[in-house]
TORMAR-75822 format. One record per residue: residue number from 1; z, x, y of N, C-alpha, C, O in turn. Coordinates in steps of 0.1 Angstrom, whole numbers. Each point is the difference from the previous one (the first is absolute). Layout:
<nodes>
NODE; NUM; Z; X; Y; Z; X; Y; Z; X; Y; Z; X; Y
...
</nodes>
This chain:
<nodes>
NODE; 1; 859; 1531; 884; -1; 0; 15; 10; -7; 8; 3; -12; -4
NODE; 2; 3; 15; 13; 9; -9; 9; -5; -1; 13; -6; 9; 7
NODE; 3; 8; -24; -3; -7; 0; 13; 11; -2; 9; 10; -5; -4
NODE; 4; -10; 10; 16; 11; -3; 11; -2; -12; 6; -11; -6; 1
NODE; 5; 20; 1; 4; 0; -12; 9; -9; -1; 11; -4; -11; 4
NODE; 6; 1; 22; 3; -10; 2; 10; -14; -2; -4; -9; -1; 8
NODE; 7; 7; 2; -21; -14; 3; -4; -7; -16; 2; 5; -11; -4
NODE; 8; -17; 14; 10; -7; -16; 1; -12; 2; -6; -4; 11; 1
NODE; 9; -4; -21; -7; -11; -2; -7; -12; 2; 8; -6; -10; 1
NODE; 10; 1; 22; 7; -11; -1; 9; -11; 3; -8; 1; 7; -10
NODE; 11; -13; -13; 15; -13; 5; -5; -8; 3; 12; 2; -5; 11
NODE; 12; -12; 14; -15; -11; 0; 13; -11; -5; -3; -6; 2; -11
NODE; 13; -1; -12; 21; -12; -5; -5; -9; 2; 14; 6; -3; 10
NODE; 14; -17; 8; -10; -7; 3; 9; 7; 6; 13; -1; -3; 12
NODE; 15; 8; 15; -18; 9; 8; 10; 10; -9; 8; 2; 3; 12
NODE; 16; 3; -12; -19; 8; -8; 9; 13; -3; -13; -2; -4; -11
NODE; 17; 14; 8; 16; 12; -3; -11; 5; -13; 0; 2; -7; 11
NODE; 18; -1; 2; -23; 2; -15; -3; 12; 0; -7; 1; 7; -10
NODE; 19; 12; -15; 15; 10; -2; -6; -1; -10; -12; -3; -12; 2
NODE; 20; 4; 16; -13; -2; -15; -12; 15; -1; -5; 6; 10; -4
NODE; 21; -3; -19; 6; 13; -5; -5; -4; -13; -9; -2; -11; 6
NODE; 22; 3; 12; -20; 0; -13; -8; 12; -7; -4; 12; 4; 0
NODE; 23; -15; -16; -5; 15; -7; -4; 7; 6; -12; 12; -1; -2
NODE; 24; -21; 9; -8; 8; 5; -10; 4; 14; 3; 7; 7; -8
NODE; 25; -10; -2; 19; 6; 13; 4; 13; -1; 7; 1; -8; 9
NODE; 26; 9; 17; -12; 11; 0; 7; 5; 16; 2; -4; 10; -6
NODE; 27; 14; -11; 18; 2; 13; 3; 11; 5; -12; 8; -9; -4
NODE; 28; -7; 20; -1; 10; 4; -9; 14; 4; 5; 1; 8; 9
NODE; 29; 8; -12; -14; 14; 4; 3; 4; 13; -5; -8; 6; -7
NODE; 30; 21; -1; 11; 5; 12; -4; 1; 0; -15; 5; -9; -6
NODE; 31; -11; 19; -1; 1; 1; -14; -13; -7; -8; -2; 3; -12
NODE; 32; -5; -11; 19; -11; -7; -7; -11; 11; -1; -2; 8; 9
NODE; 33; -6; -9; -20; -13; 7; 1; -12; -11; -2; 1; -12; -3
NODE; 34; -12; 20; 7; -13; -8; 0; -3; -4; -14; 4; 8; -10
NODE; 35; -12; -19; 7; -5; -5; -11; -10; 10; -6; -7; 6; 8
NODE; 36; 7; -5; -21; -11; 10; -7; -5; -10; -10; 6; -5; -9
NODE; 37; -21; 3; 11; -6; -8; -11; -13; 10; -7; -5; 9; 6
NODE; 38; 2; -13; -19; -12; 8; -6; -10; -11; -2; 2; -11; -5
NODE; 39; -14; 15; 8; -12; -7; -4; -7; 9; -10; 0; 12; 0
NODE; 40; -7; -18; -9; -8; 7; -12; -11; -9; 0; -2; -11; 6
NODE; 41; -7; 19; -15; -14; -6; -3; 3; -9; -15; 12; -3; -3
NODE; 42; -22; -1; -3; 3; -8; -9; 3; 5; -14; 4; -7; -9
NODE; 43; -9; 22; 8; 2; 6; -13; 15; 9; 3; 7; 5; -10
NODE; 44; -4; -4; 22; 14; 6; 3; -2; 15; 2; 10; 7; 1
NODE; 45; -20; -2; 0; -3; 15; 0; 3; 5; 15; 8; 9; 3
NODE; 46; -16; -18; 7; 1; 3; 15; 10; -7; 8; -3; -12; 3
NODE; 47; 14; 18; 1; 11; -8; 6; 2; 5; 15; -3; 12; 1
NODE; 48; 6; -18; 7; 4; 4; 14; 14; -5; 2; 3; -10; -6
NODE; 49; 5; 18; 15; 15; -5; 4; -2; -4; 15; -7; 7; 7
NODE; 50; 13; -18; -2; 0; -3; 14; 13; 0; 5; 9; -5; -8
NODE; 51; -5; 8; 18; 14; 0; 7; 0; -10; 11; -9; -1; 7
NODE; 52; 21; -8; -6; 0; -10; 11; -7; -11; -3; -8; -2; -9
NODE; 53; 10; -7; 19; -8; -13; -1; -13; -1; 5; -3; 8; 9
NODE; 54; -7; -15; -13; -12; 0; 6; 1; -1; 15; 11; -5; 4
NODE; 55; -22; 10; 4; -1; -3; 13; -6; -15; 1; 4; -7; 9
NODE; 56; -14; 3; -17; -4; -11; -2; -6; -2; -12; -4; 9; -7
NODE; 57; 2; -23; 3; -7; -4; -14; -9; -9; 5; 3; -9; 8
NODE; 58; -16; 11; -13; -13; -6; 4; -9; -4; -11; -1; 7; -10
NODE; 59; -7; -18; 12; -9; -5; -11; -14; 3; 6; -1; 1; 12
NODE; 60; -10; 1; -19; -12; 3; 4; -9; -10; -7; 4; -1; -11
NODE; 61; -13; -5; 13; -8; -9; -6; -17; 7; 2; -10; -7; -2
NODE; 62; 10; 19; 7; -13; 4; 3; -6; 3; -15; 7; 4; -10
NODE; 63; -21; -5; 11; -8; 0; -13; 3; 15; -5; 0; 1; -12
NODE; 64; 2; 11; 19; 3; 12; -5; 15; 2; -7; 4; 8; -9
NODE; 65; 3; -17; 15; 15; 0; -7; -1; -8; -14; 6; 3; -10
NODE; 66; -14; -15; 11; -3; -7; -12; -5; 7; -12; 5; -1; -12
NODE; 67; -16; 10; 15; -5; 9; -9; 7; 11; -4; -1; 4; -11
NODE; 68; 10; 1; 20; 10; 12; -5; 11; -7; -9; 4; 6; -10
NODE; 69; 0; -17; 13; 11; -5; -10; -4; -6; -11; 8; 1; -9
NODE; 70; -20; -8; 9; -5; -8; -9; 7; -14; 0; 0; -8; -10
NODE; 71; 6; 5; 22; 6; -12; 3; -4; -6; 12; -8; 6; 6
NODE; 72; 13; -17; -2; -8; -8; 13; 9; 7; 12; -5; -2; 12
NODE; 73; 17; 10; -13; 5; 4; 12; 7; 14; -5; 5; 2; -11
NODE; 74; -7; 7; 21; 9; 12; -2; 13; -2; 10; -1; -5; 11
NODE; 75; 12; 9; -19; 12; 0; 9; 5; 14; -1; 1; 6; -10
NODE; 76; 2; -2; 22; 6; 14; 2; 12; 0; 9; 1; -8; 9
NODE; 77; 9; 19; -14; 12; 1; 9; -3; 15; 8; -5; 9; -6
NODE; 78; 8; -9; 19; -4; 11; 9; 13; 7; 4; 9; -6; 4
NODE; 79; -10; 19; -6; 10; 9; 0; -5; 14; 9; -12; 4; -1
NODE; 80; 22; 1; 8; -4; 14; 7; -7; 8; -13; 4; -1; -12
NODE; 81; -12; 8; 16; -7; 12; -10; 10; 7; -8; 1; 1; -12
NODE; 82; 8; 5; 20; 11; 9; -6; 9; -8; -8; 8; 6; -7
NODE; 83; -9; -17; 8; 12; -8; -10; -8; -4; -14; 6; -6; -9
NODE; 84; -18; 9; 7; -8; 0; -13; -1; 11; -7; -8; 8; 6
NODE; 85; 12; -4; -17; -2; 11; -6; -2; 0; -15; 8; -7; -7
NODE; 86; -17; 14; 2; -5; 0; -13; 11; 5; -8; 5; 11; 2
NODE; 87; 0; -19; -11; 10; 3; -11; -5; 10; -13; 3; 11; -3
NODE; 88; -13; -20; -2; -8; 6; -14; -14; -3; 0; -5; -9; 7
NODE; 89; -2; 15; -13; -13; -1; -5; -11; 5; 10; 3; 7; 10
NODE; 90; -15; -9; -14; -11; 4; 10; -6; -13; 6; 3; -11; -4
NODE; 91; -12; 13; 13; -9; -11; 6; -12; 4; 2; -1; 12; 1
NODE; 92; -10; -21; 1; -11; 2; 7; -1; -9; 12; 8; -9; 3
NODE; 93; -19; 14; 6; -1; -6; 13; -12; -6; 2; -10; 6; -1
NODE; 94; 10; -18; 5; -13; -7; 2; -1; -4; 14; 8; -8; 4
NODE; 95; -18; 12; 4; 0; -5; 15; -11; -10; -1; -10; 1; -6
NODE; 96; 14; -12; 12; -7; -14; 0; 1; -5; 15; 9; 3; 8
NODE; 97; -20; -11; -7; -2; -6; 15; 8; -11; 0; 1; -7; -10
NODE; 98; 4; 3; 22; 9; -15; 1; -11; -9; 3; -12; 4; 2
NODE; 99; 16; -17; 0; -10; -9; 5; -4; 3; 15; -11; -3; 4
NODE; 100; 20; 7; 1; -1; 5; 17; -5; 13; 3; 2; 5; 11
NODE; 101; -7; 1; -22; -7; 15; 1; 10; 10; 2; -3; 11; 3
NODE; 102; 16; -14; -5; 9; 12; -2; -1; 7; -13; -5; -6; -10
NODE; 103; 9; 18; 8; 0; 7; -12; 15; -1; -7; 10; 2; 7
NODE; 104; -10; -5; -20; 16; 1; -5; -2; 11; -11; -11; 1; -6
NODE; 105; 21; 5; 4; 3; 11; -12; 8; -8; -9; 11; -5; 4
NODE; 106; -15; 2; -16; 7; -8; -10; 5; 10; -12; -9; 6; -6
NODE; 107; 20; -4; 2; 7; 11; -9; 1; -8; -12; 7; -10; 1
NODE; 108; -12; 13; -12; 0; -9; -13; 2; 9; -10; -2; 12; 0
NODE; 109; 8; -18; -11; 3; 8; -13; -16; 3; -7; -9; -8; 0
NODE; 110; 9; 19; -5; -15; 3; -7; -1; -4; -15; -10; 0; -7
NODE; 111; 24; -4; 3; 0; -7; -14; -3; -14; 0; -10; -5; -6
NODE; 112; 19; -1; 14; -3; -15; -2; -4; -8; 13; 0; -13; 0
NODE; 113; -4; 21; 11; -8; -5; 10; 8; -8; 10; -5; -6; 10
NODE; 114; 19; 5; -12; 7; -8; 9; 0; 5; 13; 4; 11; 1
NODE; 115; -7; -17; 10; 2; 7; 16; 15; -2; 3; 5; -11; -1
NODE; 116; 2; 23; 4; 15; -2; 4; 2; 1; 13; 8; -8; 5
NODE; 117; -15; 17; 3; 1; -1; 16; -11; 6; 5; -9; 7; -6
NODE; 118; 9; -10; 19; -13; 3; 10; 3; 4; 15; 11; -2; 4
NODE; 119; -20; 6; 1; 1; 5; 13; -14; -4; 8; -11; 0; -5
NODE; 120; 14; -1; 19; -13; -2; 8; 3; 4; 13; 12; 3; 4
NODE; 121; -23; -2; 4; 0; 2; 16; 7; -9; 6; 6; 3; 10
NODE; 122; -6; -15; -14; 6; -10; 9; 15; -1; 3; 3; -4; 11
NODE; 123; 5; 9; -21; 12; 4; 3; 4; 13; -3; 5; 2; -11
NODE; 124; -7; 9; 19; 1; 13; -3; 16; 3; -6; 9; -6; 6
NODE; 125; -6; 14; -14; 13; 5; -4; 7; -13; -8; 12; -1; 0
NODE; 126; -20; -9; -5; 6; -11; -7; -8; -2; -13; -12; -1; -1
NODE; 127; 21; 0; -10; -5; -2; -12; 3; -13; -6; 11; -4; 1
NODE; 128; -22; -5; -7; 3; -12; -5; 0; 5; -16; -9; 7; -5
NODE; 129; 18; -14; 0; 4; 0; -14; -1; -14; -6; 4; -11; 5
NODE; 130; -12; 11; -17; -2; -15; -6; 13; -5; -5; 7; 5; -9
NODE; 131; -3; -16; 15; 12; -8; -3; 0; -5; -16; 12; -3; -4
NODE; 132; -21; 3; -3; -2; -4; -16; 5; 12; -6; 5; -1; -11
NODE; 133; -7; 15; 18; 3; 13; -9; 16; 1; -2; 6; 7; -8
NODE; 134; 0; -15; 18; 17; 0; 1; 5; -9; -13; 10; 2; -6
NODE; 135; -19; -11; 2; 4; -10; -10; 15; -5; 2; 8; 0; -9
NODE; 136; -6; -3; 21; 13; -8; 5; -3; -13; 7; -5; -3; 11
NODE; 137; 9; -6; -21; -2; -14; 7; 8; -4; 13; -3; -8; 8
NODE; 138; 15; 18; -7; 7; -2; 14; -6; 5; 12; 5; -4; 11
NODE; 139; -15; 13; -11; -7; 5; 9; -3; -8; 13; -6; -10; -1
NODE; 140; 9; 14; 13; -3; -8; 11; -13; -6; 0; -9; 7; -3
NODE; 141; 7; -20; 8; -14; -6; 1; -8; 7; 9; 5; 9; 6
NODE; 142; -19; -14; -4; -7; 5; 11; 4; -6; 13; 6; -11; 0
NODE; 143; -8; 17; 12; 5; -7; 13; -13; -2; 6; -1; -8; 10
NODE; 144; -9; 15; -14; -15; -2; 7; -11; 0; -11; 1; 8; -10
NODE; 145; -10; -17; 12; -11; 1; -6; -13; 1; 7; -3; -8; 9
NODE; 146; -6; 18; -14; -13; 3; 8; -11; -4; -9; 2; -2; -12
NODE; 147; -15; 1; 20; -11; -5; -5; 2; -13; -9; -4; -1; -12
NODE; 148; 10; -9; 19; 2; -13; -4; -15; -9; -2; -2; -9; -8
NODE; 149; -4; 16; 16; -15; -7; -1; -5; 1; -13; -8; -9; -4
NODE; 150; 12; 19; -4; -6; 2; -15; 11; -5; -9; -1; 1; -12
NODE; 151; 11; -8; 16; 9; -3; -9; -2; -13; -11; -4; -11; 4
NODE; 152; 6; 13; -14; -4; -11; -11; 7; -14; 4; 12; -1; 3
NODE; 153; -19; -9; -4; 7; -13; 5; 13; -5; -5; 7; -8; 6
NODE; 154; -5; 13; -19; 14; -3; -5; 9; 9; 2; 11; -3; -5
NODE; 155; -13; 14; 12; 12; 10; 3; 8; -5; 10; -6; -7; 9
NODE; 156; 19; 9; -8; 8; -3; 11; 8; 13; 5; 1; 9; -8
NODE; 157; 6; -8; 19; 7; 11; 4; 13; -5; 1; 1; -12; 2
NODE; 158; 10; 20; -2; 13; -4; 5; 2; -7; 11; -8; 3; 10
NODE; 159; 16; -13; -9; 4; -8; 15; 6; 12; 9; 9; 8; -3
NODE; 160; -18; -10; 15; 3; 10; 11; -7; 13; 2; 2; 8; 9
NODE; 161; -11; -6; -21; -10; 11; -1; -9; 0; 10; -7; -11; 1
NODE; 162; 6; 21; 9; -13; 2; 11; -13; -1; -7; -1; 8; -9
NODE; 163; -7; -15; 12; -13; -1; -7; -11; 5; 11; 1; -5; 12
NODE; 164; -10; 13; -17; -11; 6; 9; -14; -1; -8; -2; 6; -11
NODE; 165; -7; -13; 17; -13; -2; -7; -6; 13; -5; -6; 0; -11
NODE; 166; 7; 12; 19; -7; 10; -3; 12; 13; 1; 12; 0; 1
NODE; 167; -20; 9; -1; 9; 15; 3; 3; -2; 15; -9; -4; 7
NODE; 168; 22; 5; -3; 3; 0; 14; -4; 15; 5; -2; 10; -6
NODE; 169; 0; -12; 20; -4; 12; 5; 14; 7; 3; 10; -6; -1
NODE; 170; -12; 20; 5; 15; 7; 2; 9; -7; 10; 12; -2; -3
NODE; 171; -18; -3; 15; 8; -9; 7; 7; -12; -4; 11; -3; 4
NODE; 172; -19; -3; -14; 5; -12; -7; 11; 3; -9; 10; -6; -2
NODE; 173; -13; 19; -5; 9; 4; -10; 15; 1; 7; 10; -6; -5
NODE; 174; -11; 14; 17; 13; 2; 7; 8; -13; 2; 12; -1; -1
NODE; 175; -21; -10; 4; 8; -12; 5; 3; -7; -12; 9; -9; 1
NODE; 176; -16; 11; -14; 4; -7; -11; 12; 7; -6; 8; -7; -5
NODE; 177; -4; 22; 6; 10; 4; -5; 11; 0; 9; 12; 2; -5
NODE; 178; -15; -6; 20; 13; -4; 8; 3; -12; -5; 12; -3; -2
NODE; 179; -20; -5; 0; 3; -16; -5; 7; 0; -12; 8; -10; -1
NODE; 180; -8; 21; -10; 7; -1; -11; 15; 0; 0; 6; -4; -9
NODE; 181; -1; 9; 22; 15; 1; 2; 4; -16; 3; 12; -2; 1
NODE; 182; -19; -6; 1; 5; -14; 4; -2; -9; -13; -12; -4; -4
NODE; 183; 25; 0; -3; -2; -9; -13; -8; -13; 4; 2; -5; 10
NODE; 184; -10; 1; -19; -8; -13; 3; 3; -10; -11; 3; 5; -11
NODE; 185; -5; -18; 14; 1; -9; -8; -12; -11; -1; -9; 1; 8
NODE; 186; 9; -9; -15; -12; -10; -1; -5; -4; -14; 6; 3; -10
NODE; 187; -16; -10; 10; -6; -3; -12; -6; 10; -8; -3; 11; 7
NODE; 188; -1; -11; -20; -6; 14; -5; -15; 0; 8; -6; -9; 5
NODE; 189; 2; 22; -6; -12; 4; 7; -12; 2; -10; 1; 6; -10
NODE; 190; -13; -12; 13; -11; 2; -6; -11; 9; 2; -9; 0; -8
</nodes>
């Protein structure tokens, strides 16, 4: 898939168009193509392909993400829905509540149980893909962390990551997404 220079990464939140420009995104020059990555479950049976760079990378410390991942934080890369396509394998779907009362559809491998991607009403037309399923240590780090009120005391987030104690409202999410376009510096965040 080739993106033209005029294409801008817009997403809609609460019926408002928000321009998201992240420091690791760039406009493609003539002849360049977008990046393609593959995310897969632990057994390798269920795979999805994503086109382009993520709109955002976020970490979530809500208790539901902790239970979903079996870890202390869930890290997801967020892409336009059309950019995430199943390549192989089958999946099961589990609809679970979020800590803020939202409902999330989790798509996971029926053999090994790995959750590979998810969708929710909070960001329509956006899919979150589990960063660990890319198995790529060079993957961009989280720029935002939510539900830090549930964060384990020994967890820290990258310098400059925006921290939010709970799930932001849609209005707050618009402000967070807009703020992602401004590189930040400072001491590590806790």
